[in-house]
FIMAR-300615 format. One record per residue (C-alpha): residue in three letters; x, z, y. Coordinates in steps of 0.25 Angstrom, whole numbers, padded with zeros to 4 digits, always signed. Each point is the difference from the previous one (the first is absolute). Example, Ala and Ser with C-alpha at 12.3 -4.5 7.8 and 13.67 -1.06 7.14 Angstrom:
# residues 2
ALA+0049+0031-0018 SER+0006-0002+0014 
# end
This chain:
# residues 52
MET+0421+0570+0731 ILE-0002+0008+0013 THR+0014+0002+0007 TYR+0001+0012+0010 LEU+0010+0006+0009 ILE+0001+0015+0004 ILE+0004+0004+0014 ASP+0002+0015+0003 ASP+0011+0009+0004 GLU-0003+0010-0010 HIS+0005-0001-0014 ILE-0012+0008-0006 ALA-0010-0010+0006 HIS+0007-0011-0007 ASP-0001+0007-0013 ILE-0015+0004+0002 ILE-0004-0015+0003 LYS+0009-0005-0011 ASP-0006+0009-0010 TYR-0015-0004+0003 CYS+0004-0015+0000 ASP+0007+0002-0013 LEU-0014+0003-0006 LEU-0004-0014+0003 PRO+0006-0011-0009 ASN+0000-0011+0010 MET+0007+0007+0011 GLU+0015-0003+0002 LEU+0009+0007+0010 MET+0009-0009+0008 LYS+0008+0009+0009 ASN+0000+0014+0005 CYS+0003+0000+0015 TYR+0003+0013+0008 ASP-0002-0005+0014 GLY-0007-0012+0007 LEU+0012-0008+0003 GLU+0004+0000-0015 ALA-0014-0005-0003 PHE+0000-0010+0011 GLU+0013-0006-0005 TYR-0005+0000-0015 LEU-0013-0007+0005 ASN+0007-0011+0007 LYS+0005-0005-0013 ASN-0010+0004-0010 ASP-0015+0001-0002 VAL-0008+0011-0005 ASP-0015+0002-0002 LEU-0002+0014+0004 ILE+0007+0010+0009 PHE+0000+0015-0001 
# end
């Protein structure tokens, strides 16, 4: 399983990326982050394989 994180301030960008990743059965969204600080805090405690 490939885990990923989406970082973007626009909700539509999250939807577009997630729609494409949902087409791949081995992709798992771990968290949606809307700014860098939120992502940094999450990544300090968790690991992901891919960041968009």
